[in-house]
C-alpha positions in Angstrom: 36.4 -7.0 62.9 33.7 -7.5 60.3 30.3 -6.0 61.0 27.6 -7.2 58.5 24.4 -5.2 58.7 21.3 -5.5 56.6 18.5 -2.9 56.3 15.9 -4.8 54.4 13.3 -2.0 54.3 15.5 0.1 52.0 17.6 -2.6 50.3 20.7 -1.4 52.0 23.5 -3.8 52.8 26.6 -2.8 54.8 29.9 -4.4 55.6 32.5 -2.6 57.8 35.9 -3.6 58.9 38.2 -2.0 61.5 41.8 -2.5 60.3 45.4 -1.4 60.3 46.3 -0.1 56.9 49.6 -1.6 55.7 51.1 -1.8 52.3 51.1 -5.6 52.5 47.5 -5.8 53.6 46.0 -3.8 50.7 45.7 -6.8 48.4 43.8 -8.7 51.1 41.3 -5.8 51.4 41.0 -5.6 47.6 40.1 -9.3 47.5 37.7 -9.1 50.5 35.9 -6.1 49.0 35.6 -7.9 45.6 34.0 -10.9 47.3 31.4 -8.8 49.0 30.6 -6.8 45.9 30.2 -10.0 43.8 27.9 -11.5 46.4 25.7 -8.4 45.9 25.6 -8.9 42.1 27.8 -6.0 41.2 29.3 -6.3 37.7 32.9 -7.2 37.2 33.6 -3.7 35.6 32.3 -2.0 38.8 34.2 -4.5 41.0 37.5 -3.7 39.2 36.9 0.1 39.7 36.2 -0.5 43.4 39.3 -2.7 43.7 41.5 0.1 42.2 39.7 2.7 44.4 40.2 0.9 47.6 43.9 0.4 46.7 44.3 4.2 46.3 42.4 5.1 49.5 44.3 2.6 51.7 47.6 3.5 50.1 47.0 7.1 51.0 46.4 6.1 54.6 49.6 4.1 54.6 51.6 7.0 53.1 50.0 10.1 54.7 48.4 9.2 58.0 50.5 8.7 61.1 47.9 6.3 62.8 47.2 3.3 60.5 43.9 2.4 62.3 41.0 3.0 60.0 37.6 1.6 59.0 36.7 0.3 55.6 33.0 0.1 54.8 31.0 -1.0 51.7 27.4 0.0 51.4 24.9 -1.3 48.8 22.3 1.4 48.3 19.9 0.5 45.6 21.7 0.8 42.2 25.1 2.0 43.6 27.8 0.8 46.0 29.6 3.3 48.2 33.0 2.5 49.6 34.3 4.5 52.5 37.6 4.7 54.4 37.6 6.6 57.7 41.0 7.5 59.0 42.5 9.5 61.8 44.0 12.4 59.9 42.2 15.8 59.7 44.2 16.6 56.5 41.8 16.8 53.6 43.6 16.1 50.2 43.4 18.6 47.4 41.6 17.4 44.3 43.3 19.1 41.4 44.3 17.8 38.0 48.0 17.0 38.2 50.6 18.4 35.7 51.2 16.0 32.8 54.7 15.2 34.1 53.8 15.0 37.8 55.2 11.9 39.6 52.7 12.0 42.5 49.1 13.2 43.1 47.5 11.3 40.2 45.7 8.6 42.2 42.7 10.5 43.7 42.3 12.5 40.5 42.1 9.3 38.4 39.7 7.7 40.9 37.4 10.7 40.8 37.3 10.3 37.0 36.5 6.6 37.1 33.7 6.7 39.8 30.1 7.7 39.7 30.7 10.0 42.7 33.7 10.8 45.0 34.4 12.9 48.0 35.9 13.6 51.4 34.1 14.6 54.5 36.1 16.0 57.5 35.1 14.7 60.9 36.2 15.2 64.4 39.5 13.5 64.7 39.8 12.5 61.1 38.1 12.3 57.8 36.1 9.9 55.5 37.2 9.4 51.9 34.6 7.7 49.8 33.6 6.8 46.2 30.6 5.2 44.6 30.2 2.9 41.6 27.0 1.8 39.9 26.0 -1.8 40.5 25.6 -2.2 36.8 27.5 0.6 34.8 25.6 -0.3 31.6 22.3 0.7 33.2 23.8 4.0 34.5 23.4 5.9 31.3 21.6 8.9 32.8 
């Protein structure tokens, strides 16, 4: 289900989708997210980071969460886009730099390095993983 919402007074735009996370469906959501971000005028560089980020978050739901039902949201908030995945697992991942020869655990660490901001918020019955990217990374030189 797609739920488009517009809050004109603050220049916020929101899209949200309730979905079943599957390995085969990740590319569809990468494509869908890219279409939304491009319609908001987000640069291709930021779109590509968001595409990689959503791949990682949804792949983690597929791999580590027993219930594949989740919600994907994209929020345009001024000069940044925030992408969120709410799942039904209370397990909060650890954010540590992996060993140089680690075969797992690199995805979230790399995502946190590529994004403007990144985090996880525990909630009743699950958690929300999120990241944000600037609409125009060239302007985000603060």
